[in-house]
N, CA, C and O of each residue as an XYZ file, in Angstrom:
376
protein
N      -3.688      0.640     -9.399
C      -4.806     -0.166     -9.836
C      -6.028      0.250     -9.029
O      -6.099     -0.036     -7.833
N      -6.968      0.902     -9.640
C      -8.165      1.287     -8.910
C      -8.913      0.062     -8.390
O      -8.965     -0.976     -9.050
N      -9.487      0.199     -7.206
C     -10.257     -0.874     -6.573
C     -11.357     -0.216     -5.744
O     -11.102      0.746     -5.021
N     -12.565     -0.728     -5.847
C     -13.687     -0.138     -5.118
C     -14.033     -0.926     -3.860
O     -15.148     -0.811     -3.352
N     -13.101     -1.722     -3.352
C     -13.387     -2.567     -2.202
C     -13.026     -1.913     -0.864
O     -13.090     -2.572      0.174
N     -12.658     -0.665     -0.871
C     -12.252      0.016      0.353
C     -13.094      1.270      0.537
O     -12.721      2.345      0.068
N     -14.216      1.139      1.210
C     -15.068      2.280      1.469
C     -15.692      2.868      0.210
O     -16.067      4.040      0.192
N     -15.807      2.060     -0.841
C     -16.409      2.509     -2.104
C     -15.769      3.799     -2.612
O     -16.465      4.708     -3.064
N     -14.441      3.873     -2.535
C     -13.720      5.076     -2.933
C     -13.527      5.198     -4.443
O     -13.161      6.269     -4.928
N     -13.761      4.136     -5.187
C     -13.584      4.165     -6.648
C     -14.846      3.656     -7.336
O     -14.793      2.649     -8.041
N     -15.981      4.332     -7.147
C     -17.235      3.815     -7.694
C     -17.396      4.015     -9.198
O     -18.244      3.369     -9.814
N     -16.612      4.885     -9.791
C     -16.786      5.212    -11.198
C     -16.276      4.148    -12.141
O     -15.698      3.140    -11.736
N     -16.511      4.409    -13.416
C     -15.973      3.544    -14.466
C     -14.478      3.832    -14.590
O     -13.975      4.802    -14.025
N     -13.783      2.990    -15.326
C     -12.351      3.225    -15.550
C     -12.123      4.573    -16.233
O     -11.177      5.286    -15.898
N     -12.972      4.919    -17.174
C     -12.838      6.208    -17.879
C     -13.044      7.374    -16.911
O     -12.322      8.369    -16.978
N     -14.016      7.258    -16.021
C     -14.275      8.325    -15.043
C     -13.119      8.472    -14.063
O     -12.735      9.588    -13.711
N     -12.571      7.358    -13.630
C     -11.433      7.390    -12.707
C     -10.237      8.043    -13.392
O      -9.570      8.890    -12.797
N      -9.962      7.661    -14.626
C      -8.848      8.242    -15.369
C      -9.036      9.753    -15.529
O      -8.095     10.518    -15.316
N     -10.223     10.180    -15.896
C     -10.479     11.619    -16.040
C     -10.261     12.343    -14.718
O      -9.687     13.431    -14.698
N     -10.709     11.754    -13.617
C     -10.541     12.370    -12.301
C      -9.061     12.559    -11.950
O      -8.654     13.652    -11.556
N      -8.259     11.502    -12.092
C      -6.847     11.622    -11.703
C      -6.069     12.523    -12.655
O      -5.115     13.184    -12.245
N      -6.467     12.551    -13.912
C      -5.800     13.459    -14.851
C      -6.136     14.911    -14.518
O      -5.265     15.779    -14.569
N      -7.386     15.175    -14.180
C      -7.830     16.533    -13.874
C      -7.325     17.003    -12.517
O      -6.818     18.118    -12.393
N      -7.461     16.161    -11.504
C      -7.130     16.569    -10.138
C      -5.634     16.478     -9.828
O      -5.100     17.319     -9.105
N      -4.953     15.456    -10.374
C      -3.558     15.208    -10.001
C      -2.580     15.303    -11.177
O      -1.392     15.023    -11.018
N      -3.066     15.687    -12.331
C      -2.229     15.845    -13.519
C      -1.490     14.550    -13.884
O      -0.347     14.584    -14.340
N      -2.153     13.424    -13.678
C      -1.573     12.112    -13.996
C      -1.410     11.994    -15.501
O      -2.337     12.274    -16.261
N      -0.214     11.572    -15.929
C       0.013     11.383    -17.361
C       0.602     10.010    -17.671
O       1.146      9.792    -18.754
N       0.492      9.097    -16.728
C       0.972      7.736    -16.952
C      -0.222      6.814    -17.188
O      -1.338      7.143    -16.788
N      -0.007      5.673    -17.826
C      -1.120      4.738    -18.061
C      -1.687      4.215    -16.746
O      -0.947      3.932    -15.803
N      -2.985      4.095    -16.700
C      -3.657      3.556    -15.516
C      -4.025      2.093    -15.763
O      -4.395      1.717    -16.875
N      -3.920      1.282    -14.726
C      -4.371     -0.097    -14.804
C      -5.893     -0.145    -14.781
O      -6.546      0.826    -14.397
N      -6.444     -1.258    -15.184
C      -7.884     -1.473    -15.117
C      -8.311     -1.611    -13.658
O      -7.505     -1.950    -12.792
N      -9.567     -1.347    -13.405
C     -10.143     -1.500    -12.069
C     -10.151     -2.999    -11.724
O     -10.504     -3.834    -12.557
N      -9.762     -3.320    -10.501
C      -9.628     -4.719    -10.100
C     -10.268     -4.966     -8.740
O     -10.646     -4.032     -8.033
N     -10.381     -6.240     -8.390
C     -10.699     -6.670     -7.030
C      -9.442     -7.281     -6.445
O      -8.708     -7.993     -7.131
N      -9.195     -7.001     -5.173
C      -8.029     -7.551     -4.492
C      -8.416     -8.573     -3.423
O      -7.557     -9.244     -2.852
N      -9.713     -8.680     -3.163
C     -10.240     -9.642     -2.190
C     -11.446    -10.353     -2.793
O     -12.079     -9.851     -3.722
N     -11.752    -11.520     -2.253
C     -12.958    -12.233     -2.655
C     -12.782    -13.090     -3.894
O     -11.673    -13.295     -4.387
N     -13.912    -13.584     -4.381
C     -13.916    -14.509     -5.517
C     -13.358    -13.892     -6.790
O     -12.829    -14.610     -7.638
N     -13.466    -12.572     -6.942
C     -13.000    -11.913     -8.150
C     -11.591    -11.366     -8.068
O     -11.191    -10.548     -8.897
N     -10.821    -11.814     -7.060
C      -9.457    -11.312     -6.891
C      -8.648    -11.512     -8.168
O      -8.611    -12.609     -8.725
N      -8.000    -10.439     -8.626
C      -7.203    -10.531     -9.855
C      -5.990    -11.445     -9.626
O      -5.585    -11.682     -8.488
N      -5.427    -11.944    -10.711
C      -4.319    -12.907    -10.634
C      -3.111    -12.356     -9.891
O      -2.467    -13.089     -9.140
N      -2.793    -11.094    -10.082
C      -1.642    -10.504     -9.391
C      -1.815    -10.603     -7.886
O      -0.900    -11.030     -7.183
N      -2.973    -10.215     -7.387
C      -3.184    -10.253     -5.941
C      -3.348    -11.679     -5.431
O      -3.054    -11.943     -4.265
N      -3.802    -12.591     -6.255
C      -3.810    -14.003     -5.864
C      -2.378    -14.457     -5.601
O      -2.103    -15.130     -4.608
N      -1.469    -14.085     -6.498
C      -0.057    -14.448     -6.348
C       0.543    -13.788     -5.107
O       1.184    -14.455     -4.294
N       0.337    -12.484     -4.964
C       0.906    -11.774     -3.818
C       0.403    -12.365     -2.501
O       1.183    -12.581     -1.573
N      -0.893    -12.621     -2.426
C      -1.473    -13.129     -1.175
C      -1.181    -14.604     -0.947
O      -1.303    -15.083      0.181
N      -0.798    -15.338     -1.993
C      -0.435    -16.743     -1.774
C       0.870    -16.825     -0.985
O       1.079    -17.771     -0.226
N       1.737    -15.848     -1.159
C       3.004    -15.823     -0.428
C       2.840    -15.235      0.974
O       3.552    -15.620      1.902
N       1.918    -14.320      1.120
C       1.651    -13.653      2.407
C       0.140    -13.550      2.564
O      -0.451    -12.517      2.247
N      -0.495    -14.633      3.060
C      -1.953    -14.754      3.061
C      -2.676    -13.688      3.887
O      -2.127    -13.052      4.787
N      -3.916    -13.547      3.522
C      -4.823    -12.651      4.217
C      -5.401    -11.617      3.282
O      -4.763    -11.205      2.313
N      -6.616    -11.204      3.582
C      -7.240    -10.167      2.770
C      -6.471     -8.862      2.881
O      -5.777     -8.610      3.866
N      -6.609     -8.045      1.856
C      -6.047     -6.704      1.873
C      -7.018     -5.869      2.693
O      -8.187     -5.732      2.332
N      -6.534     -5.310      3.799
C      -7.404     -4.610      4.735
C      -7.781     -3.212      4.275
O      -8.881     -2.737      4.562
N      -6.880     -2.550      3.564
C      -7.135     -1.172      3.165
C      -6.164     -0.781      2.054
O      -5.191     -1.485      1.784
N      -6.443      0.343      1.421
C      -5.552      0.877      0.388
C      -4.117      0.957      0.885
O      -3.871      1.060      2.087
N      -3.206      0.911     -0.015
C      -1.786      1.126      0.222
C      -1.094     -0.005      0.963
O      -0.017      0.200      1.522
N      -1.687     -1.198      0.981
C      -0.938     -2.372      1.392
C       0.151     -2.550      0.342
O      -0.103     -2.410     -0.855
N       1.368     -2.860      0.796
C       2.510     -2.926     -0.117
C       3.150     -4.309     -0.057
O       3.142     -4.964      0.985
N       3.700     -4.741     -1.182
C       4.422     -6.000     -1.257
C       5.799     -5.721     -1.834
O       5.940     -4.950     -2.783
N       6.807     -6.349     -1.258
C       8.175     -6.263     -1.771
C       8.429     -7.526     -2.572
O       8.314     -8.637     -2.054
N       8.777     -7.350     -3.842
C       9.000     -8.464     -4.763
C      10.415     -8.355     -5.291
O      10.843     -7.275     -5.699
N      11.154     -9.473     -5.288
C      12.537     -9.421     -5.768
C      12.599     -9.504     -7.294
O      11.573     -9.639     -7.960
N      13.788     -9.425     -7.826
C      13.999     -9.422     -9.262
C      13.576    -10.700     -9.964
O      13.403    -10.708    -11.182
N      13.408    -11.779     -9.213
C      12.956    -13.046     -9.785
C      11.451    -13.256     -9.646
O      10.921    -14.298    -10.031
N      10.767    -12.248     -9.089
C       9.323    -12.344     -8.926
C       8.878    -12.993     -7.633
O       7.689    -13.257     -7.455
N       9.814    -13.256     -6.721
C       9.447    -13.836     -5.433
C       8.913    -12.744     -4.514
O       9.506    -11.672     -4.391
N       7.779    -13.034     -3.870
C       7.198    -12.083     -2.934
C       7.942    -12.236     -1.614
O       7.855    -13.271     -0.953
N       8.670    -11.199     -1.244
C       9.555    -11.246     -0.084
C       8.856    -10.851      1.204
O       9.030    -11.495      2.239
N       8.066     -9.791      1.135
C       7.480     -9.266      2.358
C       6.218     -8.486      2.025
O       6.037     -7.994      0.912
N       5.355     -8.392      3.024
C       4.105     -7.631      2.915
C       4.112     -6.560      3.992
O       4.511     -6.803      5.131
N       3.663     -5.369      3.612
C       3.627     -4.242      4.539
C       2.209     -3.690      4.594
O       1.538     -3.567      3.569
N       1.772     -3.368      5.773
C       0.425     -2.827      5.948
C       0.375     -1.362      5.528
O       1.419     -0.724      5.388
N      -0.822     -0.823      5.327
C      -0.974      0.522      4.769
C      -0.209      1.629      5.490
O       0.268      2.560      4.842
N      -0.084      1.552      6.784
C       0.583      2.634      7.523
C       2.107      2.607      7.393
O       2.776      3.558      7.795
N       2.657      1.536      6.839
C       4.102      1.469      6.635
C       4.484      2.452      5.540
O       3.920      2.426      4.446
N       5.432      3.307      5.837
C       5.837      4.328      4.867
C       6.900      3.785      3.914
O       7.597      2.825      4.245
N       7.028      4.387      2.746
C       8.105      3.992      1.836
C       9.480      4.129      2.493
O      10.377      3.329      2.226
N       9.647      5.128      3.341
C      10.928      5.316      4.030
C      11.252      4.140      4.945
O      12.419      3.788      5.113
N      10.237      3.538      5.531
C      10.453      2.375      6.394
C      10.841      1.139      5.583
O      11.538      0.257      6.084
N      10.394      1.079      4.349
C      10.673     -0.064      3.471
C      12.031      0.078      2.791
O      12.634     -0.922      2.401
N      12.511      1.286      2.646
C      13.749      1.562      1.891
C      14.926      0.665      2.265
O      15.593      0.156      1.364
N      15.218      0.444      3.566
C      16.370     -0.429      3.873
C      16.227     -1.839      3.311
O      17.217     -2.440      2.894
N      15.009     -2.372      3.296
C      14.789     -3.720      2.759
C      14.990     -3.744      1.246
O      15.516     -4.711      0.695
N      14.565     -2.669      0.582
C      14.753     -2.567     -0.863
C      16.244     -2.488     -1.173
O      16.736     -3.182     -2.063
N      16.959     -1.645     -0.442
C      18.410     -1.508     -0.661
C      19.132     -2.826     -0.424
O      20.067     -3.161     -1.153
N      18.707     -3.579      0.589
C      19.326     -4.865      0.876
C      19.123     -5.829     -0.291
O      20.037     -6.570     -0.654
N      17.913     -5.818     -0.885
C      17.654     -6.682     -2.039
C      18.464     -6.283     -3.248
O      18.883     -7.137     -4.029
N      18.685     -5.007     -3.409
C      19.450     -4.508     -4.550
C      20.951     -4.763     -4.392
O      21.714     -4.721     -5.357
N      21.346     -5.027     -3.153
C      22.753     -5.331     -2.890
C      23.560     -4.108     -2.787
O      24.769     -4.182     -2.567
């Protein structure tokens, strides 16, 4: 989900962002609309995620672990790698 709230890294329109990622990274999956993750315009998804683990999103790549029932289990800061999260995901999967 593109967001321009982190160092103005996504200043373009949704069409411009899509063209950029398709050209530069060969993206062929659908892109979400540009959103806000902090402030008055926070999208509903991030309102839900942050209601379980409060606080503004400090930077790109903040991650949330959500179980199969939609419960927000844990929040991870941007520097947390997917490899560090893997044991928690495996535990949830049983």
